[in-house]
C-alpha positions as a Markdown table, in Angstrom:
| # | Residue | x | y | z |
|---|---|---|---|---|
| 1 | Met | 65.8 | -17.7 | -15.8 |
| 2 | Thr | 62.3 | -17.9 | -14.0 |
| 3 | Pro | 60.7 | -14.6 | -13.7 |
| 4 | Thr | 60.5 | -13.3 | -9.9 |
| 5 | Leu | 57.3 | -12.0 | -8.7 |
| 6 | Tyr | 56.9 | -9.9 | -5.5 |
| 7 | Ser | 53.1 | -9.9 | -4.2 |
| 8 | Tyr | 50.8 | -9.6 | -1.4 |
| 9 | Arg | 48.2 | -12.2 | -1.1 |
| 10 | Arg | 45.3 | -9.8 | -0.4 |
| 11 | Cys | 46.3 | -7.0 | -2.8 |
| 12 | Pro | 44.0 | -6.5 | -5.6 |
| 13 | Tyr | 46.8 | -5.3 | -8.0 |
| 14 | Ala | 48.7 | -8.4 | -6.9 |
| 15 | Met | 45.6 | -10.6 | -7.7 |
| 16 | Arg | 44.9 | -9.4 | -11.3 |
| 17 | Ala | 48.9 | -9.9 | -12.2 |
| 18 | Arg | 48.8 | -13.4 | -10.6 |
| 19 | Met | 45.6 | -14.5 | -12.4 |
| 20 | Ala | 47.0 | -13.1 | -15.9 |
| 21 | Leu | 50.4 | -15.1 | -15.1 |
| 22 | Lys | 48.5 | -18.1 | -13.9 |
| 23 | Tyr | 46.2 | -18.1 | -17.1 |
| 24 | Ala | 49.0 | -17.6 | -19.4 |
| 25 | Gly | 51.1 | -20.7 | -17.8 |
| 26 | Ile | 53.8 | -18.6 | -16.8 |
| 27 | Gln | 56.0 | -20.1 | -13.9 |
| 28 | Val | 57.3 | -17.5 | -11.5 |
| 29 | Glu | 59.5 | -17.6 | -8.3 |
| 30 | His | 56.7 | -16.3 | -5.9 |
| 31 | Arg | 58.0 | -13.8 | -3.3 |
| 32 | Glu | 55.5 | -12.9 | -0.8 |
| 33 | Ile | 56.3 | -9.7 | 0.9 |
| 34 | Glu | 55.5 | -8.4 | 4.2 |
| 35 | Leu | 53.9 | -4.8 | 3.9 |
| 36 | Arg | 55.7 | -3.4 | 7.1 |
| 37 | Asn | 58.7 | -5.1 | 5.9 |
| 38 | Lys | 59.7 | -5.0 | 2.3 |
| 39 | Pro | 62.6 | -6.8 | 1.3 |
| 40 | Gln | 65.4 | -4.6 | 0.0 |
| 41 | Ser | 65.7 | -6.8 | -3.2 |
| 42 | Met | 62.2 | -5.6 | -4.1 |
| 43 | Leu | 63.1 | -1.9 | -3.4 |
| 44 | Gln | 66.1 | -2.1 | -5.4 |
| 45 | Leu | 64.0 | -3.0 | -8.4 |
| 46 | Ser | 61.2 | -0.9 | -7.7 |
| 47 | Pro | 61.8 | 2.0 | -5.3 |
| 48 | Lys | 57.9 | 2.9 | -5.1 |
| 49 | Gly | 57.8 | -0.2 | -2.8 |
| 50 | Thr | 54.3 | -1.4 | -4.1 |
| 51 | Val | 53.3 | -4.8 | -5.3 |
| 52 | Pro | 53.1 | -6.5 | -7.8 |
| 53 | Val | 56.8 | -6.5 | -9.2 |
| 54 | Leu | 57.9 | -8.9 | -11.8 |
| 55 | Arg | 61.5 | -9.2 | -12.8 |
| 56 | Ile | 62.1 | -11.1 | -16.1 |
| 57 | Asp | 65.8 | -11.0 | -16.5 |
| 58 | Asp | 66.7 | -7.3 | -17.1 |
| 59 | Leu | 63.2 | -6.4 | -17.3 |
| 60 | Val | 61.3 | -5.0 | -14.5 |
| 61 | Leu | 57.5 | -4.4 | -14.3 |
| 62 | Asp | 56.2 | -2.7 | -11.5 |
| 63 | Gln | 52.5 | -1.9 | -12.6 |
| 64 | Ser | 49.8 | -4.5 | -12.3 |
| 65 | Leu | 48.5 | -3.8 | -15.7 |
| 66 | Asp | 51.8 | -3.7 | -17.6 |
| 67 | Ile | 52.3 | -7.4 | -15.9 |
| 68 | Leu | 48.9 | -8.6 | -17.3 |
| 69 | His | 49.6 | -7.5 | -20.8 |
| 70 | Trp | 52.9 | -8.7 | -20.8 |
| 71 | Ala | 51.8 | -12.1 | -19.7 |
| 72 | Leu | 48.9 | -12.2 | -22.4 |
| 73 | Gln | 51.3 | -11.3 | -25.0 |
| 74 | Gln | 53.4 | -14.6 | -24.1 |
| 75 | Ser | 50.2 | -16.8 | -24.0 |
| 76 | Asp | 46.6 | -16.1 | -24.6 |
| 77 | Pro | 45.0 | -19.5 | -24.9 |
| 78 | His | 41.3 | -18.1 | -24.6 |
| 79 | Gly | 41.5 | -14.6 | -26.3 |
| 80 | Trp | 41.7 | -12.6 | -23.3 |
| 81 | Arg | 43.0 | -9.8 | -25.5 |
| 82 | Glu | 40.1 | -9.6 | -28.0 |
| 83 | Val | 38.3 | -6.7 | -26.7 |
| 84 | Asp | 37.1 | -3.3 | -27.9 |
| 85 | Glu | 40.1 | -1.3 | -26.7 |
| 86 | Pro | 38.0 | 2.3 | -26.1 |
| 87 | Ile | 35.6 | 0.6 | -23.9 |
| 88 | Ala | 37.9 | -1.8 | -22.2 |
| 89 | Asn | 40.1 | 1.2 | -21.3 |
| 90 | Ser | 37.2 | 3.2 | -20.3 |
| 91 | Trp | 36.3 | 0.4 | -17.5 |
| 92 | Ile | 39.8 | 0.1 | -16.6 |
| 93 | Glu | 40.1 | 3.9 | -16.1 |
| 94 | Lys | 36.8 | 4.1 | -13.9 |
| 95 | Asn | 37.8 | 1.1 | -11.8 |
| 96 | Asp | 41.6 | 2.3 | -11.2 |
| 97 | Gly | 40.6 | 5.8 | -10.8 |
| 98 | Pro | 37.1 | 7.0 | -9.1 |
| 99 | Phe | 36.2 | 3.5 | -8.0 |
| 100 | Lys | 39.5 | 2.8 | -6.3 |
| 101 | Thr | 39.4 | 5.9 | -4.5 |
| 102 | Leu | 35.7 | 5.1 | -3.2 |
| 103 | Val | 36.8 | 1.9 | -2.3 |
| 104 | Asp | 39.4 | 3.1 | 0.1 |
| 105 | Gln | 37.3 | 5.5 | 1.6 |
| 106 | Tyr | 34.6 | 2.9 | 2.2 |
| 107 | Lys | 37.0 | 0.5 | 3.6 |
| 108 | Tyr | 38.7 | 2.9 | 5.9 |
| 109 | Pro | 36.1 | 5.2 | 7.2 |
| 110 | Asn | 38.5 | 6.3 | 10.1 |
| 111 | Arg | 41.1 | 7.8 | 7.6 |
| 112 | Phe | 38.1 | 10.0 | 6.1 |
| 113 | Pro | 36.2 | 11.2 | 9.0 |
| 114 | Glu | 34.9 | 14.0 | 6.7 |
| 115 | Leu | 33.1 | 11.9 | 4.6 |
| 116 | Asp | 29.6 | 10.0 | 5.0 |
| 117 | Pro | 30.0 | 6.3 | 4.7 |
| 118 | Glu | 26.6 | 6.0 | 3.1 |
| 119 | Ala | 27.5 | 8.8 | 0.7 |
| 120 | Val | 30.6 | 6.8 | -0.3 |
| 121 | Leu | 28.4 | 3.7 | -0.9 |
| 122 | Asp | 26.1 | 5.8 | -2.9 |
| 123 | Glu | 28.9 | 7.2 | -5.3 |
| 124 | Ala | 30.4 | 3.9 | -5.7 |
| 125 | Leu | 27.0 | 2.4 | -7.0 |
| 126 | Gln | 26.5 | 5.6 | -9.3 |
| 127 | Val | 30.2 | 5.4 | -10.7 |
| 128 | Met | 30.9 | 1.8 | -10.9 |
| 129 | Leu | 28.3 | -0.8 | -9.6 |
| 130 | Ile | 24.9 | 0.4 | -11.6 |
| 131 | Pro | 27.0 | 0.7 | -14.8 |
| 132 | Met | 28.4 | -2.6 | -14.3 |
| 133 | Asp | 25.0 | -4.2 | -13.4 |
| 134 | Gln | 23.5 | -2.6 | -16.6 |
| 135 | Ala | 26.1 | -4.1 | -18.8 |
| 136 | Leu | 26.1 | -7.5 | -17.3 |
| 137 | Gln | 22.3 | -7.6 | -17.5 |
| 138 | Asn | 22.9 | -8.1 | -21.4 |
| 139 | Phe | 26.0 | -10.3 | -21.3 |
| 140 | Gln | 27.8 | -12.8 | -19.0 |
| 141 | Tyr | 31.0 | -10.5 | -18.6 |
| 142 | Leu | 31.9 | -7.1 | -19.1 |
| 143 | Met | 33.1 | -7.1 | -22.5 |
| 144 | Gly | 30.2 | -9.6 | -24.1 |
| 145 | Gly | 29.8 | -13.3 | -23.9 |
| 146 | Arg | 33.3 | -14.4 | -22.7 |
| 147 | Leu | 35.8 | -13.9 | -20.1 |
| 148 | Thr | 38.6 | -11.2 | -20.8 |
| 149 | Trp | 41.3 | -9.4 | -19.3 |
| 150 | Val | 38.9 | -6.7 | -18.1 |
| 151 | Asp | 36.8 | -8.8 | -15.9 |
| 152 | Val | 40.0 | -10.2 | -14.4 |
| 153 | Ala | 41.7 | -6.5 | -13.9 |
| 154 | Ile | 38.5 | -5.4 | -12.3 |
| 155 | Phe | 37.2 | -8.3 | -10.4 |
| 156 | Pro | 39.7 | -7.9 | -7.1 |
| 157 | Phe | 38.5 | -4.4 | -6.6 |
| 158 | Ile | 34.8 | -5.5 | -6.5 |
| 159 | Arg | 35.6 | -8.5 | -4.3 |
| 160 | Gln | 37.3 | -5.9 | -1.9 |
| 161 | Phe | 34.5 | -3.5 | -2.1 |
| 162 | Ser | 32.1 | -6.6 | -1.3 |
| 163 | Met | 34.0 | -7.7 | 1.8 |
| 164 | Val | 33.7 | -4.2 | 3.6 |
| 165 | Asp | 30.3 | -5.1 | 4.7 |
| 166 | Pro | 29.0 | -8.2 | 2.9 |
| 167 | Lys | 25.5 | -8.3 | 4.4 |
| 168 | Lys | 25.0 | -4.8 | 3.1 |
| 169 | Phe | 26.5 | -5.5 | -0.3 |
| 170 | Glu | 24.1 | -8.6 | -0.3 |
| 171 | Gln | 21.2 | -6.1 | -0.3 |
| 172 | Leu | 22.5 | -3.9 | -3.0 |
| 173 | Pro | 20.2 | -3.8 | -6.2 |
| 174 | Ile | 23.0 | -5.1 | -8.4 |
| 175 | Pro | 22.1 | -8.7 | -8.7 |
| 176 | Ala | 24.0 | -9.3 | -12.0 |
| 177 | Val | 27.2 | -7.8 | -10.5 |
| 178 | Lys | 26.8 | -10.1 | -7.6 |
| 179 | Lys | 26.3 | -13.2 | -10.0 |
| 180 | Trp | 29.3 | -12.4 | -11.8 |
| 181 | Leu | 31.3 | -11.8 | -8.6 |
| 182 | Asn | 30.3 | -15.1 | -7.4 |
| 183 | Gln | 31.6 | -16.5 | -11.0 |
| 184 | Gln | 35.0 | -15.3 | -10.7 |
| 185 | Leu | 35.4 | -16.3 | -6.6 |
| 186 | Glu | 34.3 | -19.9 | -7.7 |
| 187 | Ser | 36.6 | -20.1 | -10.5 |
| 188 | Glu | 39.4 | -22.4 | -10.5 |
| 189 | Leu | 41.8 | -19.5 | -11.5 |
| 190 | Phe | 41.0 | -17.4 | -8.7 |
| 191 | Asp | 41.4 | -20.3 | -6.2 |
| 192 | Ser | 44.9 | -21.5 | -7.8 |
| 193 | Val | 46.4 | -17.7 | -7.2 |
| 194 | Met | 44.9 | -17.5 | -3.6 |
| 195 | Gln | 47.5 | -20.3 | -2.3 |
| 196 | Lys | 49.3 | -19.0 | 1.1 |
| 197 | His | 52.8 | -18.8 | 0.6 |
| 198 | Pro | 55.7 | -18.2 | 3.3 |
| 199 | Thr | 56.9 | -14.6 | 3.7 |
| 200 | Trp | 59.9 | -14.1 | 1.6 |
| 201 | Lys | 63.2 | -13.1 | 3.4 |
| 202 | Asp | 66.2 | -11.6 | 1.6 |
């Protein structure tokens, strides 16, 4: 049976999963959801109601990193998995933890009226963007001289952050991050997973 992927085009978690599945050459039945009207078939598989959700026969994966790692276990043509695990995990914990919180605070200031957007931006720089820029000044990618799963897992969140205020992002003192981001944005892989799909209805 072809695996079924429930996804939402702009969700950064779904993006990282789609990129890994595409890279690994795994064909899926793509079901594009509507956030306000989630299909019952997805909620039955994963009651938490967030994407991505991947069903492979009797196996259900509803965490983006689990889907990413499952895909790479099936096929990893360019050695994306060959990384220093402690360093890789450190980047992911920083991205999926404090940085994702800051992205949401920066993107939705009306939800966090008690926070100063400039202070949020500054913290995002200190927590994630400046450390990334320092790493990328020495190497083309976060883990060294070639693309790995760590770049692909983090890229959608940097993209999301950059799109909140593109003019301001362009002025930030992180040239290596901007160059790295543009490389990912212009890649065939990213382009291939951003095609539009009709909304799936049960």
